[in-house]
N, CA, C, O and CB atoms as a CASP TS submission, in Angstrom:
PFRMAT TS
TARGET T0000
AUTHOR 0000-0000-0000
METHOD Language model
MODEL 1
PARENT N/A
ATOM      1  N   MET     1      27.736   8.194   3.476  1.00  0.00           N
ATOM      2  CA  MET     1      27.523   6.864   2.914  1.00  0.00           C
ATOM      3  C   MET     1      26.299   6.900   2.014  1.00  0.00           C
ATOM      4  O   MET     1      25.277   7.486   2.369  1.00  0.00           O
ATOM      5  CB  MET     1      27.356   5.799   4.035  1.00  0.00           C
ATOM      6  N   LYS     2      26.401   6.286   0.875  1.00  0.00           N
ATOM      7  CA  LYS     2      25.299   6.331  -0.077  1.00  0.00           C
ATOM      8  C   LYS     2      24.177   5.352   0.273  1.00  0.00           C
ATOM      9  O   LYS     2      24.313   4.493   1.144  1.00  0.00           O
ATOM     10  CB  LYS     2      25.814   6.037  -1.465  1.00  0.00           C
ATOM     11  N   PHE     3      23.099   5.513  -0.421  1.00  0.00           N
ATOM     12  CA  PHE     3      21.929   4.659  -0.260  1.00  0.00           C
ATOM     13  C   PHE     3      22.216   3.244  -0.764  1.00  0.00           C
ATOM     14  O   PHE     3      22.799   3.052  -1.831  1.00  0.00           O
ATOM     15  CB  PHE     3      20.726   5.256  -1.004  1.00  0.00           C
ATOM     16  N   ARG     4      21.790   2.260   0.032  1.00  0.00           N
ATOM     17  CA  ARG     4      21.847   0.871  -0.434  1.00  0.00           C
ATOM     18  C   ARG     4      20.793   0.051   0.288  1.00  0.00           C
ATOM     19  O   ARG     4      20.460   0.311   1.445  1.00  0.00           O
ATOM     20  CB  ARG     4      23.256   0.264  -0.209  1.00  0.00           C
ATOM     21  N   ILE     5      20.281  -0.934  -0.411  1.00  0.00           N
ATOM     22  CA  ILE     5      19.273  -1.826   0.152  1.00  0.00           C
ATOM     23  C   ILE     5      19.973  -2.931   0.926  1.00  0.00           C
ATOM     24  O   ILE     5      20.885  -3.578   0.411  1.00  0.00           O
ATOM     25  CB  ILE     5      18.363  -2.419  -0.960  1.00  0.00           C
ATOM     26  N   LEU     6      19.549  -3.144   2.156  1.00  0.00           N
ATOM     27  CA  LEU     6      20.075  -4.233   2.973  1.00  0.00           C
ATOM     28  C   LEU     6      19.253  -5.502   2.750  1.00  0.00           C
ATOM     29  O   LEU     6      19.795  -6.593   2.576  1.00  0.00           O
ATOM     30  CB  LEU     6      20.073  -3.843   4.468  1.00  0.00           C
ATOM     31  N   LYS     7      17.928  -5.328   2.759  1.00  0.00           N
ATOM     32  CA  LYS     7      17.028  -6.468   2.570  1.00  0.00           C
ATOM     33  C   LYS     7      15.677  -5.955   2.101  1.00  0.00           C
ATOM     34  O   LYS     7      15.199  -4.916   2.556  1.00  0.00           O
ATOM     35  CB  LYS     7      16.880  -7.296   3.883  1.00  0.00           C
ATOM     36  N   ALA     8      15.069  -6.701   1.184  1.00  0.00           N
ATOM     37  CA  ALA     8      13.725  -6.368   0.710  1.00  0.00           C
ATOM     38  C   ALA     8      12.904  -7.655   0.676  1.00  0.00           C
ATOM     39  O   ALA     8      13.324  -8.657   0.097  1.00  0.00           O
ATOM     40  CB  ALA     8      13.768  -5.684  -0.709  1.00  0.00           C
ATOM     41  N   VAL     9      11.731  -7.614   1.304  1.00  0.00           N
ATOM     42  CA  VAL     9      10.820  -8.761   1.277  1.00  0.00           C
ATOM     43  C   VAL     9       9.454  -8.284   0.786  1.00  0.00           C
ATOM     44  O   VAL     9       9.046  -7.149   1.035  1.00  0.00           O
ATOM     45  CB  VAL     9      10.704  -9.431   2.692  1.00  0.00           C
ATOM     46  N   TYR    10       8.761  -9.179   0.084  1.00  0.00           N
ATOM     47  CA  TYR    10       7.502  -8.849  -0.559  1.00  0.00           C
ATOM     48  C   TYR    10       6.520  -9.973  -0.286  1.00  0.00           C
ATOM     49  O   TYR    10       6.852 -11.147  -0.451  1.00  0.00           O
ATOM     50  CB  TYR    10       7.686  -8.621  -2.085  1.00  0.00           C
ATOM     51  N   GLY    11       5.310  -9.619   0.131  1.00  0.00           N
ATOM     52  CA  GLY    11       4.308 -10.644   0.354  1.00  0.00           C
ATOM     53  C   GLY    11       3.311 -10.251   1.422  1.00  0.00           C
ATOM     54  O   GLY    11       3.045  -9.072   1.657  1.00  0.00           O
ATOM     55  N   THR    12       2.765 -11.273   2.063  1.00  0.00           N
ATOM     56  CA  THR    12       1.777 -11.124   3.125  1.00  0.00           C
ATOM     57  C   THR    12       2.317 -11.870   4.351  1.00  0.00           C
ATOM     58  O   THR    12       3.331 -12.561   4.257  1.00  0.00           O
ATOM     59  CB  THR    12       0.356 -11.676   2.683  1.00  0.00           C
ATOM     60  N   PRO    13       1.645 -11.732   5.497  1.00  0.00           N
ATOM     61  CA  PRO    13       2.079 -12.519   6.662  1.00  0.00           C
ATOM     62  C   PRO    13       2.070 -14.029   6.386  1.00  0.00           C
ATOM     63  O   PRO    13       2.796 -14.783   7.035  1.00  0.00           O
ATOM     64  CB  PRO    13       1.178 -12.214   7.859  1.00  0.00           C
ATOM     65  N   ASN    14       1.248 -14.469   5.422  1.00  0.00           N
ATOM     66  CA  ASN    14       1.174 -15.896   5.093  1.00  0.00           C
ATOM     67  C   ASN    14       2.354 -16.382   4.266  1.00  0.00           C
ATOM     68  O   ASN    14       2.768 -17.534   4.387  1.00  0.00           O
ATOM     69  CB  ASN    14      -0.100 -16.183   4.351  1.00  0.00           C
ATOM     70  N   ASN    15       2.902 -15.497   3.416  1.00  0.00           N
ATOM     71  CA  ASN    15       3.980 -15.910   2.532  1.00  0.00           C
ATOM     72  C   ASN    15       4.763 -14.702   2.044  1.00  0.00           C
ATOM     73  O   ASN    15       4.215 -13.827   1.374  1.00  0.00           O
ATOM     74  CB  ASN    15       3.429 -16.700   1.346  1.00  0.00           C
ATOM     75  N   GLU    16       6.039 -14.658   2.380  1.00  0.00           N
ATOM     76  CA  GLU    16       6.918 -13.583   1.931  1.00  0.00           C
ATOM     77  C   GLU    16       8.068 -14.175   1.131  1.00  0.00           C
ATOM     78  O   GLU    16       8.500 -15.302   1.373  1.00  0.00           O
ATOM     79  CB  GLU    16       7.452 -12.760   3.132  1.00  0.00           C
ATOM     80  N   ILE    17       8.559 -13.383   0.163  1.00  0.00           N
ATOM     81  CA  ILE    17       9.727 -13.801  -0.597  1.00  0.00           C
ATOM     82  C   ILE    17      10.789 -12.702  -0.538  1.00  0.00           C
ATOM     83  O   ILE    17      10.470 -11.520  -0.411  1.00  0.00           O
ATOM     84  CB  ILE    17       9.344 -14.122  -2.066  1.00  0.00           C
ATOM     85  N   ASP    18      12.040 -13.106  -0.633  1.00  0.00           N
ATOM     86  CA  ASP    18      13.151 -12.162  -0.642  1.00  0.00           C
ATOM     87  C   ASP    18      13.273 -11.585  -2.056  1.00  0.00           C
ATOM     88  O   ASP    18      13.443 -12.330  -3.020  1.00  0.00           O
ATOM     89  CB  ASP    18      14.490 -12.853  -0.189  1.00  0.00           C
ATOM     90  N   VAL    19      13.186 -10.271  -2.174  1.00  0.00           N
ATOM     91  CA  VAL    19      13.262  -9.593  -3.479  1.00  0.00           C
ATOM     92  C   VAL    19      14.389  -8.559  -3.486  1.00  0.00           C
ATOM     93  O   VAL    19      14.369  -7.608  -4.268  1.00  0.00           O
ATOM     94  CB  VAL    19      11.914  -8.912  -3.816  1.00  0.00           C
ATOM     95  N   THR    20      15.362  -8.759  -2.613  1.00  0.00           N
ATOM     96  CA  THR    20      16.459  -7.796  -2.496  1.00  0.00           C
ATOM     97  C   THR    20      17.141  -7.571  -3.839  1.00  0.00           C
ATOM     98  O   THR    20      17.290  -6.425  -4.265  1.00  0.00           O
ATOM     99  CB  THR    20      17.483  -8.277  -1.466  1.00  0.00           C
ATOM    100  N   LYS    21      17.554  -8.628  -4.507  1.00  0.00           N
ATOM    101  CA  LYS    21      18.277  -8.495  -5.773  1.00  0.00           C
ATOM    102  C   LYS    21      17.419  -7.825  -6.846  1.00  0.00           C
ATOM    103  O   LYS    21      17.916  -7.016  -7.630  1.00  0.00           O
ATOM    104  CB  LYS    21      18.742  -9.867  -6.261  1.00  0.00           C
ATOM    105  N   GLU    22      16.125  -8.165  -6.878  1.00  0.00           N
ATOM    106  CA  GLU    22      15.232  -7.576  -7.881  1.00  0.00           C
ATOM    107  C   GLU    22      15.127  -6.062  -7.708  1.00  0.00           C
ATOM    108  O   GLU    22      15.136  -5.323  -8.692  1.00  0.00           O
ATOM    109  CB  GLU    22      13.836  -8.211  -7.792  1.00  0.00           C
ATOM    110  N   TYR    23      15.030  -5.604  -6.475  1.00  0.00           N
ATOM    111  CA  TYR    23      14.906  -4.163  -6.245  1.00  0.00           C
ATOM    112  C   TYR    23      16.247  -3.436  -6.370  1.00  0.00           C
ATOM    113  O   TYR    23      16.280  -2.268  -6.756  1.00  0.00           O
ATOM    114  CB  TYR    23      14.313  -3.908  -4.867  1.00  0.00           C
ATOM    115  N   GLU    24      17.351  -4.113  -6.048  1.00  0.00           N
ATOM    116  CA  GLU    24      18.670  -3.501  -6.250  1.00  0.00           C
ATOM    117  C   GLU    24      18.878  -3.143  -7.724  1.00  0.00           C
ATOM    118  O   GLU    24      19.509  -2.132  -8.035  1.00  0.00           O
ATOM    119  CB  GLU    24      19.790  -4.456  -5.769  1.00  0.00           C
ATOM    120  N   LYS    25      18.355  -3.962  -8.620  1.00  0.00           N
ATOM    121  CA  LYS    25      18.501  -3.728 -10.065  1.00  0.00           C
ATOM    122  C   LYS    25      17.809  -2.439 -10.518  1.00  0.00           C
ATOM    123  O   LYS    25      18.118  -1.914 -11.587  1.00  0.00           O
ATOM    124  CB  LYS    25      17.935  -4.913 -10.846  1.00  0.00           C
ATOM    125  N   HIS    26      16.885  -1.936  -9.720  1.00  0.00           N
ATOM    126  CA  HIS    26      16.126  -0.735 -10.084  1.00  0.00           C
ATOM    127  C   HIS    26      16.691   0.549  -9.474  1.00  0.00           C
ATOM    128  O   HIS    26      16.091   1.616  -9.605  1.00  0.00           O
ATOM    129  CB  HIS    26      14.689  -0.897  -9.657  1.00  0.00           C
ATOM    130  N   ILE    27      17.837   0.448  -8.810  1.00  0.00           N
ATOM    131  CA  ILE    27      18.483   1.649  -8.280  1.00  0.00           C
ATOM    132  C   ILE    27      19.188   2.359  -9.431  1.00  0.00           C
ATOM    133  O   ILE    27      19.995   1.760 -10.143  1.00  0.00           O
ATOM    134  CB  ILE    27      19.493   1.296  -7.130  1.00  0.00           C
ATOM    135  N   ALA    28      18.875   3.639  -9.603  1.00  0.00           N
ATOM    136  CA  ALA    28      19.513   4.456 -10.639  1.00  0.00           C
ATOM    137  C   ALA    28      19.927   5.787 -10.022  1.00  0.00           C
ATOM    138  O   ALA    28      19.137   6.430  -9.330  1.00  0.00           O
ATOM    139  CB  ALA    28      18.554   4.679 -11.859  1.00  0.00           C
ATOM    140  N   ASN    29      21.152   6.193 -10.271  1.00  0.00           N
ATOM    141  CA  ASN    29      21.677   7.452  -9.731  1.00  0.00           C
ATOM    142  C   ASN    29      21.510   7.542  -8.213  1.00  0.00           C
ATOM    143  O   ASN    29      21.227   8.609  -7.667  1.00  0.00           O
ATOM    144  CB  ASN    29      20.979   8.636 -10.396  1.00  0.00           C
ATOM    145  N   GLY    30      21.690   6.401  -7.544  1.00  0.00           N
ATOM    146  CA  GLY    30      21.621   6.380  -6.090  1.00  0.00           C
ATOM    147  C   GLY    30      20.224   6.468  -5.515  1.00  0.00           C
ATOM    148  O   GLY    30      20.054   6.741  -4.327  1.00  0.00           O
ATOM    149  N   LYS    31      19.197   6.233  -6.368  1.00  0.00           N
ATOM    150  CA  LYS    31      17.813   6.325  -5.902  1.00  0.00           C
ATOM    151  C   LYS    31      16.983   5.148  -6.415  1.00  0.00           C
ATOM    152  O   LYS    31      17.284   4.556  -7.452  1.00  0.00           O
ATOM    153  CB  LYS    31      17.183   7.654  -6.353  1.00  0.00           C
ATOM    154  N   LEU    32      15.948   4.834  -5.672  1.00  0.00           N
ATOM    155  CA  LEU    32      14.973   3.830  -6.071  1.00  0.00           C
ATOM    156  C   LEU    32      13.649   4.540  -6.268  1.00  0.00           C
ATOM    157  O   LEU    32      13.184   5.244  -5.371  1.00  0.00           O
ATOM    158  CB  LEU    32      14.855   2.681  -5.013  1.00  0.00           C
ATOM    159  N   ASP    33      13.034   4.365  -7.432  1.00  0.00           N
ATOM    160  CA  ASP    33      11.740   4.993  -7.736  1.00  0.00           C
ATOM    161  C   ASP    33      10.964   4.028  -8.620  1.00  0.00           C
ATOM    162  O   ASP    33      11.132   4.021  -9.840  1.00  0.00           O
ATOM    163  CB  ASP    33      11.919   6.401  -8.442  1.00  0.00           C
ATOM    164  N   VAL    34      10.108   3.208  -7.999  1.00  0.00           N
ATOM    165  CA  VAL    34       9.371   2.172  -8.726  1.00  0.00           C
ATOM    166  C   VAL    34       7.961   2.018  -8.162  1.00  0.00           C
ATOM    167  O   VAL    34       7.659   2.471  -7.058  1.00  0.00           O
ATOM    168  CB  VAL    34      10.120   0.827  -8.658  1.00  0.00           C
ATOM    169  N   VAL    35       7.111   1.367  -8.950  1.00  0.00           N
ATOM    170  CA  VAL    35       5.797   0.955  -8.482  1.00  0.00           C
ATOM    171  C   VAL    35       5.930  -0.487  -8.018  1.00  0.00           C
ATOM    172  O   VAL    35       6.406  -1.342  -8.765  1.00  0.00           O
ATOM    173  CB  VAL    35       4.696   1.110  -9.604  1.00  0.00           C
ATOM    174  N   VAL    36       5.514  -0.756  -6.798  1.00  0.00           N
ATOM    175  CA  VAL    36       5.614  -2.086  -6.212  1.00  0.00           C
ATOM    176  C   VAL    36       4.676  -3.034  -6.966  1.00  0.00           C
ATOM    177  O   VAL    36       3.481  -2.769  -7.096  1.00  0.00           O
ATOM    178  CB  VAL    36       5.269  -2.053  -4.689  1.00  0.00           C
ATOM    179  N   SER    37       5.241  -4.145  -7.463  1.00  0.00           N
ATOM    180  CA  SER    37       4.421  -5.046  -8.285  1.00  0.00           C
ATOM    181  C   SER    37       4.942  -6.471  -8.291  1.00  0.00           C
ATOM    182  O   SER    37       6.090  -6.739  -7.938  1.00  0.00           O
ATOM    183  CB  SER    37       4.353  -4.534  -9.703  1.00  0.00           C
ATOM    184  N   ASN    38       4.066  -7.378  -8.702  1.00  0.00           N
ATOM    185  CA  ASN    38       4.463  -8.772  -8.881  1.00  0.00           C
ATOM    186  C   ASN    38       5.493  -8.886  -9.999  1.00  0.00           C
ATOM    187  O   ASN    38       6.329  -9.789  -9.977  1.00  0.00           O
ATOM    188  CB  ASN    38       3.236  -9.653  -9.188  1.00  0.00           C
ATOM    189  N   GLU    39       5.445  -7.977 -10.980  1.00  0.00           N
ATOM    190  CA  GLU    39       6.372  -8.033 -12.107  1.00  0.00           C
ATOM    191  C   GLU    39       7.814  -7.862 -11.631  1.00  0.00           C
ATOM    192  O   GLU    39       8.705  -8.596 -12.059  1.00  0.00           O
ATOM    193  CB  GLU    39       6.022  -6.953 -13.144  1.00  0.00           C
ATOM    194  N   ILE    40       8.041  -6.892 -10.745  1.00  0.00           N
ATOM    195  CA  ILE    40       9.399  -6.701 -10.227  1.00  0.00           C
ATOM    196  C   ILE    40       9.800  -7.901  -9.379  1.00  0.00           C
ATOM    197  O   ILE    40      10.939  -8.361  -9.449  1.00  0.00           O
ATOM    198  CB  ILE    40       9.497  -5.394  -9.398  1.00  0.00           C
ATOM    199  N   ALA    41       8.874  -8.404  -8.586  1.00  0.00           N
ATOM    200  CA  ALA    41       9.158  -9.554  -7.728  1.00  0.00           C
ATOM    201  C   ALA    41       9.346 -10.837  -8.538  1.00  0.00           C
ATOM    202  O   ALA    41       9.937 -11.801  -8.053  1.00  0.00           O
ATOM    203  CB  ALA    41       8.034  -9.741  -6.714  1.00  0.00           C
ATOM    204  N   LYS    42       8.839 -10.844  -9.777  1.00  0.00           N
ATOM    205  CA  LYS    42       8.874 -12.016 -10.654  1.00  0.00           C
ATOM    206  C   LYS    42       8.091 -13.192 -10.058  1.00  0.00           C
ATOM    207  O   LYS    42       8.347 -14.355 -10.372  1.00  0.00           O
ATOM    208  CB  LYS    42      10.326 -12.433 -10.916  1.00  0.00           C
ATOM    209  N   ASN    43       7.132 -12.855  -9.191  1.00  0.00           N
ATOM    210  CA  ASN    43       6.366 -13.896  -8.511  1.00  0.00           C
ATOM    211  C   ASN    43       5.191 -13.247  -7.790  1.00  0.00           C
ATOM    212  O   ASN    43       5.253 -12.073  -7.423  1.00  0.00           O
ATOM    213  CB  ASN    43       7.260 -14.695  -7.512  1.00  0.00           C
ATOM    214  N   ASP    44       4.132 -14.005  -7.589  1.00  0.00           N
ATOM    215  CA  ASP    44       3.017 -13.561  -6.752  1.00  0.00           C
ATOM    216  C   ASP    44       2.992 -14.495  -5.547  1.00  0.00           C
ATOM    217  O   ASP    44       2.452 -15.599  -5.622  1.00  0.00           O
ATOM    218  CB  ASP    44       1.629 -13.575  -7.542  1.00  0.00           C
ATOM    219  N   PRO    45       3.577 -14.051  -4.435  1.00  0.00           N
ATOM    220  CA  PRO    45       3.726 -14.943  -3.287  1.00  0.00           C
ATOM    221  C   PRO    45       2.427 -15.323  -2.577  1.00  0.00           C
ATOM    222  O   PRO    45       2.407 -16.297  -1.824  1.00  0.00           O
ATOM    223  CB  PRO    45       4.628 -14.313  -2.310  1.00  0.00           C
ATOM    224  N   ASP    46       1.343 -14.576  -2.801  1.00  0.00           N
ATOM    225  CA  ASP    46       0.079 -14.899  -2.139  1.00  0.00           C
ATOM    226  C   ASP    46      -1.062 -14.365  -3.004  1.00  0.00           C
ATOM    227  O   ASP    46      -1.564 -13.261  -2.793  1.00  0.00           O
ATOM    228  CB  ASP    46       0.021 -14.295  -0.688  1.00  0.00           C
ATOM    229  N   LYS    47      -1.453 -15.177  -3.976  1.00  0.00           N
ATOM    230  CA  LYS    47      -2.466 -14.761  -4.947  1.00  0.00           C
ATOM    231  C   LYS    47      -3.755 -14.299  -4.272  1.00  0.00           C
ATOM    232  O   LYS    47      -4.171 -14.844  -3.250  1.00  0.00           O
ATOM    233  CB  LYS    47      -2.770 -15.902  -5.901  1.00  0.00           C
ATOM    234  N   ASN    48      -4.378 -13.278  -4.870  1.00  0.00           N
ATOM    235  CA  ASN    48      -5.644 -12.713  -4.418  1.00  0.00           C
ATOM    236  C   ASN    48      -5.561 -11.920  -3.109  1.00  0.00           C
ATOM    237  O   ASN    48      -6.588 -11.595  -2.514  1.00  0.00           O
ATOM    238  CB  ASN    48      -6.630 -13.807  -4.258  1.00  0.00           C
ATOM    239  N   PHE    49      -4.353 -11.615  -2.668  1.00  0.00           N
ATOM    240  CA  PHE    49      -4.168 -10.768  -1.493  1.00  0.00           C
ATOM    241  C   PHE    49      -3.238  -9.613  -1.854  1.00  0.00           C
ATOM    242  O   PHE    49      -2.333  -9.774  -2.672  1.00  0.00           O
ATOM    243  CB  PHE    49      -3.597 -11.588  -0.296  1.00  0.00           C
ATOM    244  N   VAL    50      -3.460  -8.452  -1.245  1.00  0.00           N
ATOM    245  CA  VAL    50      -2.584  -7.303  -1.464  1.00  0.00           C
ATOM    246  C   VAL    50      -1.280  -7.555  -0.711  1.00  0.00           C
ATOM    247  O   VAL    50      -1.275  -7.853   0.483  1.00  0.00           O
ATOM    248  CB  VAL    50      -3.262  -5.964  -0.995  1.00  0.00           C
ATOM    249  N   LYS    51      -0.180  -7.426  -1.443  1.00  0.00           N
ATOM    250  CA  LYS    51       1.131  -7.651  -0.854  1.00  0.00           C
ATOM    251  C   LYS    51       1.738  -6.343  -0.333  1.00  0.00           C
ATOM    252  O   LYS    51       1.344  -5.249  -0.736  1.00  0.00           O
ATOM    253  CB  LYS    51       2.065  -8.295  -1.880  1.00  0.00           C
ATOM    254  N   ILE    52       2.704  -6.492   0.572  1.00  0.00           N
ATOM    255  CA  ILE    52       3.452  -5.361   1.128  1.00  0.00           C
ATOM    256  C   ILE    52       4.929  -5.596   0.836  1.00  0.00           C
ATOM    257  O   ILE    52       5.446  -6.699   1.013  1.00  0.00           O
ATOM    258  CB  ILE    52       3.195  -5.198   2.678  1.00  0.00           C
ATOM    259  N   LEU    53       5.598  -4.534   0.383  1.00  0.00           N
ATOM    260  CA  LEU    53       7.046  -4.558   0.227  1.00  0.00           C
ATOM    261  C   LEU    53       7.648  -3.889   1.455  1.00  0.00           C
ATOM    262  O   LEU    53       7.259  -2.777   1.813  1.00  0.00           O
ATOM    263  CB  LEU    53       7.500  -3.841  -1.099  1.00  0.00           C
ATOM    264  N   THR    54       8.594  -4.564   2.100  1.00  0.00           N
ATOM    265  CA  THR    54       9.315  -3.987   3.224  1.00  0.00           C
ATOM    266  C   THR    54      10.788  -3.928   2.840  1.00  0.00           C
ATOM    267  O   THR    54      11.410  -4.951   2.553  1.00  0.00           O
ATOM    268  CB  THR    54       9.095  -4.819   4.541  1.00  0.00           C
ATOM    269  N   ILE    55      11.336  -2.713   2.839  1.00  0.00           N
ATOM    270  CA  ILE    55      12.744  -2.529   2.481  1.00  0.00           C
ATOM    271  C   ILE    55      13.506  -1.983   3.682  1.00  0.00           C
ATOM    272  O   ILE    55      13.150  -0.952   4.252  1.00  0.00           O
ATOM    273  CB  ILE    55      12.888  -1.576   1.261  1.00  0.00           C
ATOM    274  N   GLN    56      14.557  -2.696   4.049  1.00  0.00           N
ATOM    275  CA  GLN    56      15.514  -2.207   5.043  1.00  0.00           C
ATOM    276  C   GLN    56      16.674  -1.649   4.235  1.00  0.00           C
ATOM    277  O   GLN    56      17.189  -2.315   3.337  1.00  0.00           O
ATOM    278  CB  GLN    56      15.984  -3.354   6.064  1.00  0.00           C
ATOM    279  N   TYR    57      17.087  -0.425   4.553  1.00  0.00           N
ATOM    280  CA  TYR    57      18.136   0.203   3.755  1.00  0.00           C
ATOM    281  C   TYR    57      19.028   1.090   4.604  1.00  0.00           C
ATOM    282  O   TYR    57      18.681   1.470   5.723  1.00  0.00           O
ATOM    283  CB  TYR    57      17.526   1.013   2.627  1.00  0.00           C
ATOM    284  N   MET    58      20.193   1.411   4.039  1.00  0.00           N
ATOM    285  CA  MET    58      21.137   2.331   4.665  1.00  0.00           C
ATOM    286  C   MET    58      21.127   3.617   3.856  1.00  0.00           C
ATOM    287  O   MET    58      21.140   3.593   2.625  1.00  0.00           O
ATOM    288  CB  MET    58      22.582   1.716   4.746  1.00  0.00           C
ATOM    289  N   ASN    59      21.105   4.735   4.561  1.00  0.00           N
ATOM    290  CA  ASN    59      21.229   6.026   3.903  1.00  0.00           C
ATOM    291  C   ASN    59      21.892   6.988   4.884  1.00  0.00           C
ATOM    292  O   ASN    59      21.443   7.140   6.021  1.00  0.00           O
ATOM    293  CB  ASN    59      19.834   6.565   3.428  1.00  0.00           C
ATOM    294  N   ALA    60      22.950   7.626   4.439  1.00  0.00           N
ATOM    295  CA  ALA    60      23.686   8.590   5.271  1.00  0.00           C
ATOM    296  C   ALA    60      24.088   7.977   6.609  1.00  0.00           C
ATOM    297  O   ALA    60      24.044   8.640   7.645  1.00  0.00           O
ATOM    298  CB  ALA    60      22.838   9.847   5.510  1.00  0.00           C
ATOM    299  N   GLY    61      24.484   6.692   6.576  1.00  0.00           N
ATOM    300  CA  GLY    61      24.951   6.026   7.783  1.00  0.00           C
ATOM    301  C   GLY    61      23.870   5.546   8.727  1.00  0.00           C
ATOM    302  O   GLY    61      24.176   5.031   9.803  1.00  0.00           O
ATOM    303  N   LYS    62      22.606   5.704   8.347  1.00  0.00           N
ATOM    304  CA  LYS    62      21.493   5.265   9.197  1.00  0.00           C
ATOM    305  C   LYS    62      20.776   4.088   8.558  1.00  0.00           C
ATOM    306  O   LYS    62      20.601   4.040   7.340  1.00  0.00           O
ATOM    307  CB  LYS    62      20.501   6.421   9.446  1.00  0.00           C
ATOM    308  N   GLU    63      20.360   3.132   9.395  1.00  0.00           N
ATOM    309  CA  GLU    63      19.563   2.012   8.922  1.00  0.00           C
ATOM    310  C   GLU    63      18.092   2.376   9.099  1.00  0.00           C
ATOM    311  O   GLU    63      17.651   2.721  10.196  1.00  0.00           O
ATOM    312  CB  GLU    63      19.921   0.691   9.687  1.00  0.00           C
ATOM    313  N   LEU    64      17.346   2.292   8.009  1.00  0.00           N
ATOM    314  CA  LEU    64      15.933   2.678   8.008  1.00  0.00           C
ATOM    315  C   LEU    64      15.091   1.581   7.372  1.00  0.00           C
ATOM    316  O   LEU    64      15.617   0.700   6.692  1.00  0.00           O
ATOM    317  CB  LEU    64      15.730   4.012   7.259  1.00  0.00           C
ATOM    318  N   THR    65      13.777   1.639   7.597  1.00  0.00           N
ATOM    319  CA  THR    65      12.849   0.689   7.009  1.00  0.00           C
ATOM    320  C   THR    65      11.662   1.456   6.440  1.00  0.00           C
ATOM    321  O   THR    65      11.164   2.401   7.052  1.00  0.00           O
ATOM    322  CB  THR    65      12.385  -0.365   8.054  1.00  0.00           C
ATOM    323  N   LYS    66      11.219   1.033   5.263  1.00  0.00           N
ATOM    324  CA  LYS    66      10.033   1.640   4.656  1.00  0.00           C
ATOM    325  C   LYS    66       9.179   0.527   4.055  1.00  0.00           C
ATOM    326  O   LYS    66       9.693  -0.465   3.537  1.00  0.00           O
ATOM    327  CB  LYS    66      10.426   2.700   3.565  1.00  0.00           C
ATOM    328  N   GLN    67       7.857   0.718   4.137  1.00  0.00           N
ATOM    329  CA  GLN    67       6.920  -0.239   3.558  1.00  0.00           C
ATOM    330  C   GLN    67       6.064   0.446   2.515  1.00  0.00           C
ATOM    331  O   GLN    67       5.802   1.646   2.598  1.00  0.00           O
ATOM    332  CB  GLN    67       6.039  -0.872   4.643  1.00  0.00           C
ATOM    333  N   ALA    68       5.624  -0.341   1.516  1.00  0.00           N
ATOM    334  CA  ALA    68       4.719   0.162   0.495  1.00  0.00           C
ATOM    335  C   ALA    68       3.813  -0.970   0.036  1.00  0.00           C
ATOM    336  O   ALA    68       4.246  -2.115  -0.095  1.00  0.00           O
ATOM    337  CB  ALA    68       5.501   0.762  -0.700  1.00  0.00           C
ATOM    338  N   LYS    69       2.544  -0.634  -0.206  1.00  0.00           N
ATOM    339  CA  LYS    69       1.580  -1.620  -0.686  1.00  0.00           C
ATOM    340  C   LYS    69       1.771  -1.882  -2.176  1.00  0.00           C
ATOM    341  O   LYS    69       2.235  -1.027  -2.930  1.00  0.00           O
ATOM    342  CB  LYS    69       0.147  -1.147  -0.410  1.00  0.00           C
ATOM    343  N   GLU    70       1.397  -3.091  -2.569  1.00  0.00           N
ATOM    344  CA  GLU    70       1.377  -3.459  -3.986  1.00  0.00           C
ATOM    345  C   GLU    70       0.576  -2.408  -4.760  1.00  0.00           C
ATOM    346  O   GLU    70      -0.525  -2.031  -4.358  1.00  0.00           O
ATOM    347  CB  GLU    70       0.765  -4.889  -4.187  1.00  0.00           C
ATOM    348  N   GLY    71       1.144  -1.944  -5.871  1.00  0.00           N
ATOM    349  CA  GLY    71       0.470  -0.960  -6.704  1.00  0.00           C
ATOM    350  C   GLY    71       0.825   0.483  -6.363  1.00  0.00           C
ATOM    351  O   GLY    71       0.481   1.400  -7.108  1.00  0.00           O
ATOM    352  N   SER    72       1.515   0.690  -5.236  1.00  0.00           N
ATOM    353  CA  SER    72       1.903   2.044  -4.860  1.00  0.00           C
ATOM    354  C   SER    72       3.348   2.317  -5.290  1.00  0.00           C
ATOM    355  O   SER    72       4.114   1.394  -5.568  1.00  0.00           O
ATOM    356  CB  SER    72       1.741   2.252  -3.337  1.00  0.00           C
ATOM    357  N   ARG    73       3.691   3.568  -5.335  1.00  0.00           N
ATOM    358  CA  ARG    73       5.035   3.989  -5.739  1.00  0.00           C
ATOM    359  C   ARG    73       5.912   4.121  -4.496  1.00  0.00           C
ATOM    360  O   ARG    73       5.477   4.643  -3.470  1.00  0.00           O
ATOM    361  CB  ARG    73       4.989   5.336  -6.529  1.00  0.00           C
ATOM    362  N   ILE    74       7.145   3.645  -4.600  1.00  0.00           N
ATOM    363  CA  ILE    74       8.095   3.818  -3.518  1.00  0.00           C
ATOM    364  C   ILE    74       9.308   4.563  -4.073  1.00  0.00           C
ATOM    365  O   ILE    74       9.846   4.233  -5.130  1.00  0.00           O
ATOM    366  CB  ILE    74       8.505   2.442  -2.892  1.00  0.00           C
ATOM    367  N   GLN    75       9.714   5.584  -3.311  1.00  0.00           N
ATOM    368  CA  GLN    75      10.868   6.393  -3.686  1.00  0.00           C
ATOM    369  C   GLN    75      11.818   6.436  -2.504  1.00  0.00           C
ATOM    370  O   GLN    75      11.434   6.831  -1.403  1.00  0.00           O
ATOM    371  CB  GLN    75      10.442   7.832  -4.120  1.00  0.00           C
ATOM    372  N   LEU    76      13.054   6.031  -2.732  1.00  0.00           N
ATOM    373  CA  LEU    76      14.086   6.038  -1.698  1.00  0.00           C
ATOM    374  C   LEU    76      15.364   6.602  -2.275  1.00  0.00           C
ATOM    375  O   LEU    76      15.550   6.476  -3.485  1.00  0.00           O
ATOM    376  CB  LEU    76      14.323   4.620  -1.132  1.00  0.00           C
ATOM    377  N   PRO    77      16.242   7.199  -1.538  1.00  0.00           N
ATOM    378  CA  PRO    77      16.008   7.631  -0.175  1.00  0.00           C
ATOM    379  C   PRO    77      15.138   8.883  -0.133  1.00  0.00           C
ATOM    380  O   PRO    77      14.838   9.390   0.948  1.00  0.00           O
ATOM    381  CB  PRO    77      17.329   7.884   0.530  1.00  0.00           C
TER
END
């Protein structure tokens, strides 16, 4: 089974937004390779705080979760 995003949320414990569709658009050749940013999220859910991206995804029949801080690069699978 190929890689696919089940759910992606971006923000802080105070405010998170669903960014699943935004990150799905960045999948190329079955992989995700992006820098986590407000630009991809199209929103800053909690100004002046570092946000975390949490992605739940399927790869090779397994459900996995990965997190990345705002400004860092995330590569999946």
